[in-house]
C-alpha positions in Angstrom: 12.3 -16.2 -11.0 10.9 -18.2 -7.6 10.4 -15.8 -5.0 12.2 -16.2 -1.6 10.6 -17.6 1.5 8.8 -15.3 3.4 10.6 -16.5 7.0 7.3 -17.1 8.9 7.8 -18.3 12.2 4.6 -20.6 13.1 3.9 -23.6 15.6 2.2 -26.7 15.5 -1.3 -26.0 16.9 -1.4 -23.0 15.0 -0.6 -25.0 12.1 -3.2 -27.5 13.5 -6.0 -25.2 13.7 -5.5 -23.2 10.7 -5.5 -26.5 8.8 -8.7 -27.3 10.1 -10.2 -23.7 9.4 -9.5 -24.3 5.7 -10.7 -28.0 5.6 -14.4 -26.5 6.9 -16.8 -26.8 3.9 -18.6 -23.5 3.3 -21.1 -23.3 0.8 -21.1 -20.3 -1.3 -23.0 -19.1 -5.1 -21.7 -21.0 -7.5 -20.8 -17.4 -9.4 -18.7 -16.3 -6.8 -16.7 -19.4 -6.7 -15.9 -19.8 -10.2 -15.1 -16.0 -10.3 -12.4 -16.4 -7.0 -11.0 -19.2 -9.3 -10.0 -17.4 -11.9 -12.5 -18.4 -14.7 -14.0 -14.9 -15.3 -16.4 -12.2 -13.5 -19.2 -12.6 -11.8 -21.4 -11.7 -14.7 -19.2 -13.9 -17.1 -19.8 -16.9 -14.8 -23.8 -15.7 -14.6 -23.9 -15.9 -17.7 -22.0 -19.4 -18.6 -24.8 -21.0 -15.9 -27.3 -19.4 -17.8 -25.8 -20.4 -21.4 -25.8 -24.4 -19.6 -21.9 -24.4 -19.7 -21.3 -25.4 -15.8 -21.7 -28.2 -14.5 -21.9 -29.2 -10.8 -21.6 -33.1 -9.9 -22.8 -34.0 -13.5 -25.7 -31.9 -13.3 -26.2 -28.7 -15.3 -26.0 -25.9 -12.7 -28.4 -23.2 -12.8 -28.4 -19.5 -11.0 -28.7 -19.9 -6.8 -26.4 -23.1 -6.8 -24.5 -23.1 -4.2 -21.4 -25.3 -3.8 -17.9 -26.4 -1.2 -15.0 -27.2 -2.1 -15.8 -30.7 -1.9 -18.3 -30.5 -5.3 -17.2 -31.1 -8.9 -17.8 -28.3 -11.0 -17.1 -28.4 -15.0 -16.7 -25.4 -17.0 -17.4 -26.0 -21.1 -16.0 -29.6 -19.7 -12.8 -28.7 -17.6 -12.5 -29.4 -14.5 -12.0 -26.4 -12.1 -10.3 -26.5 -8.5 -12.6 -24.9 -6.0 -11.1 -23.1 -3.3 -12.4 -21.4 0.3 -12.5 -18.2 1.0 -9.2 -19.0 2.6 -6.7 -19.7 0.2 -4.0 -17.7 -0.4 -4.0 -15.7 -3.8 -1.3 -14.9 -5.7 -0.1 -11.4 -8.0 2.7 -11.2 -10.0 4.4 -8.6 -12.3 5.7 -9.2 -15.6 8.0 -6.7 -17.6 6.5 -7.5 -21.0 8.2 -6.8 -24.0 7.0 -5.3 -26.9 5.8 -7.7 -29.7 3.9 -9.9 -27.6 -0.2 -9.8 -27.1 -2.4 -9.8 -24.1 -4.8 -13.1 -25.3 -4.1 -16.8 -24.3 -3.4 -17.8 -27.9 -3.2 -15.9 -31.1 -4.1 -17.4 -34.5 -1.2 -15.9 -36.4 1.2 -17.8 -34.3 2.7 -14.7 -32.5 3.9 -14.7 -28.9 1.5 -14.1 -25.7 2.2 -12.7 -22.4 1.0 -16.2 -20.5 3.8 -17.9 -22.4 6.6 -16.9 -19.8 4.2 -17.2 -16.7 4.6 -19.7 -14.1 2.2 -22.2 -14.7 -1.2 -23.1 -11.7 -2.8 -25.9 -10.8 -6.4 -26.2 -12.1 -6.4 -22.2 -12.3 -5.6 -19.7 -14.5 -4.1 -16.2 -14.8 -5.6 -12.8 -15.2 -4.2 -9.8 -16.3 -5.0 -6.4 -14.5 -5.8 -4.6 -17.6 -3.7 -5.0 -21.1 -1.0 -3.7 -23.4 -1.1 -3.0 -27.1 1.5 -5.1 -29.4 3.5 -2.7 -29.5 3.7 -1.6 -25.4 5.9 -2.9 -22.9 5.9 -3.0 -19.4 4.5 -3.3 -16.2 1.6 -6.1 -16.3 -0.2 -7.8 -13.1 -1.6 -10.9 -12.9 -3.8 -12.7 -10.5 -5.6 -16.0 -9.8 -8.3 -13.9 -8.4 -11.0 -13.0 -10.3 -12.7 -10.7 -7.8 -9.2 -8.3 -7.4 -8.6 -8.1 -10.9 -12.0 -7.1 -12.0 -12.2 -4.3 -8.8 -8.8 -3.4 -9.8 -10.4 -2.8 -13.2 -13.3 -1.3 -12.6 -13.3 2.1 -13.7 -14.8 2.8 -10.3 -11.0 2.2 -8.6 -10.0 5.4 -10.6 -6.3 3.6 -10.0 -3.3 5.8 -11.6 -1.3 4.3 -14.2 1.9 5.5 -15.7 3.6 5.3 -18.6 7.3 6.8 -20.0 6.3 7.7 -23.9 9.1 8.8 -26.7 7.0 11.5 -29.0 8.2 12.5 -32.7 6.8 15.7 -32.9 6.6 19.4 -31.6 5.1 19.5 -28.2 4.3 22.8 -27.0 2.9 24.1 -23.3 -0.4 24.4 -25.0 -0.5 21.2 -26.3 0.2 19.7 -22.7 -2.5 22.1 -21.2 -5.3 20.3 -24.0 -4.3 17.0 -22.8 -4.6 17.7 -19.1 -7.7 19.6 -19.6 -9.3 17.1 -21.8 -9.6 15.7 -25.3 -12.9 14.5 -26.9 -11.8 10.9 -28.5 -13.8 8.1 -30.4 -15.3 6.8 -27.2 -15.9 9.7 -24.8 -13.7 12.7 -23.1 -10.1 11.3 -22.4 -7.3 13.2 -20.1 -4.0 12.6 -18.5 -3.4 13.6 -14.9 0.1 14.3 -15.3 2.7 15.4 -17.8 6.3 15.6 -17.1 9.4 15.9 -19.3 11.8 13.4 -19.7 15.1 13.5 -21.8 15.5 15.0 -25.2 14.9 17.8 -26.9 13.4 18.7 -30.2 11.0 16.5 -32.1 12.2 13.8 -30.2 11.3 13.9 -26.5 10.5 11.8 -23.6 7.4 12.2 -21.5 6.4 10.5 -18.5 2.0 10.6 -18.5 -0.3 9.2 -15.9 -4.3 8.3 -17.0 -7.2 6.9 -14.6 -8.4 4.8 -16.6 -7.0 1.7 -18.9 -9.5 2.4 -22.1 -7.7 0.7 -25.3 -5.0 3.0 -26.4 -6.1 5.6 -24.6 -2.5 7.1 -23.8 -1.2 6.5 -28.0 -5.0 8.2 -29.0 -4.3 11.2 -26.7 -1.3 12.1 -28.1 -2.0 11.4 -31.7 -5.0 14.0 -31.5 -2.5 16.3 -30.9 -1.0 15.5 -34.3 2.2 13.9 -32.7 3.7 10.7 -33.4 4.3 8.1 -30.5 7.0 6.0 -31.2 8.3 4.5 -27.7 5.5 3.5 -25.1 6.2 1.9 -21.6 4.2 1.2 -18.5 6.2 2.0 -15.9 3.7 2.0 -12.6 0.0 0.6 -11.7 -1.2 2.2 -8.5 1.8 2.4 -6.1 3.2 -0.6 -8.2 6.9 -0.2 -9.9 9.0 -2.2 -11.7 11.7 -3.0 -9.9 15.2 -2.2 -11.2 16.3 -5.7 -11.1 13.2 -7.4 -13.1 14.7 -7.3 -16.6 12.1 -7.5 -19.6 10.5 -11.0 -19.9 11.0 -11.8 -16.9 8.4 -11.9 -13.4 8.1 -11.8 -9.8 5.5 -12.0 -7.0 4.5 -8.9 -5.0 5.0 -8.8 -1.5 2.4 -9.1 1.2 2.4 -5.4 1.7 2.4 -4.6 -1.9 -1.0 -6.6 -2.6 -2.4 -5.1 1.0 -2.0 -2.0 -1.0 -3.7 -3.1 -3.8 -6.3 -4.6 -1.8 -6.7 -1.7 0.2 -6.6 0.4 -3.7 -9.3 -2.0 -4.9 -12.0 -1.8 -1.9 -11.5 -4.5 0.2 -11.5 -4.2 3.8 -9.0 -5.4 6.2 -10.9 -8.5 6.9 -10.9 -10.0 3.0 -7.5 -9.2 3.1 -6.9 -11.3 5.9 -8.4 -14.1 3.8 -6.4 -13.2 0.8 -3.6 -13.5 2.7 -4.0 -17.1 4.8 -2.1 -19.8 3.7 -3.4 -23.2 2.2 -3.9 -26.3 3.6 -0.3 -27.5 1.8 1.6 -24.3 2.4 0.5 -25.1 6.4 1.8 -28.5 6.1 5.4 -27.3 4.6 5.6 -24.8 7.5 4.9 -27.7 10.1 7.6 -29.5 8.4 10.1 -26.6 8.2 9.0 -25.2 11.4 12.7 -25.4 12.8 14.4 -23.8 9.1 12.1 -20.9 9.0 12.4 -19.9 12.7 16.4 -19.9 12.3 15.8 -18.1 9.3 13.2 -15.1 10.8 15.9 -14.6 13.8 18.0 -13.1 11.6 17.1 -9.7 10.2 15.6 -10.0 6.4 15.9 -7.4 3.6 13.9 -6.7 0.8 14.8 -4.5 -2.1 11.9 -1.7 -2.1 9.9 -0.9 -5.6 11.5 2.3 -6.5 9.7 5.6 -5.6 11.1 8.1 -8.1 10.5 7.4 -11.9 12.8 4.4 -13.7 15.5 5.9 -15.5 14.8 6.3 -19.6 16.6 3.5 -21.7 16.6 3.7 -25.7 
């Protein structure tokens, strides 16, 4: 599923000026550039550098090294395509089915979430959090390691909403306990919201919200009350919902507005967002070649299907 053209207008002078700006070499800390390229977090890159697993121009790198996009950088022997601050980042939404793992490979040969994602040249997708093997629903991926790490950091305090089917009696007292907090093996956890869904008796659906991304947190919270989770699906991350037209196993690119909202949620300022949305040199060249077509397309009003702002229907 390929995203539609943005329909942006441009002109040759602006394209040439922006291309020159993108080309300007700027030296930055090696670990920062590698994090932006999606290799891992800055701390992870620092550990790799200290371990001698990073080379710059055939020389073993050391902490404090600075590089430009003209340098040749290798991590564990693999060439990494460097990007300047002005390279556009991507964020995609994937509707994960049950039965896929969130690792890049599996010794048991099980399918992974990365099998269906679009390919990236010289980069890799980083998942914003994970979902269990038997959990379905919304997963975000980005090629911007810094954005991913900021979104996943506990200080961001981002709400994640799940649709869960519970087998067993759920009382008002039980829900109050889950909202007040339950002591789990890794500390106190709680739901910030629980809303009744469909069903009745001992087989009911609920919408529940957590503000962290702990391992199996939703399941462990419900199981602490002596009930069983038979189905679990993530339906929202921050203000991002699964659009109704995105089927299980499909992905879509987020809109610029949605990426802007995520950046604000992650704590990026407006100048950082501007850098994130700047087109690359290849994109600028493509805009220049198709300038006439883009002007024509942008002249007509465009309608974009907004993500739903209400909870999605329950599908058995």
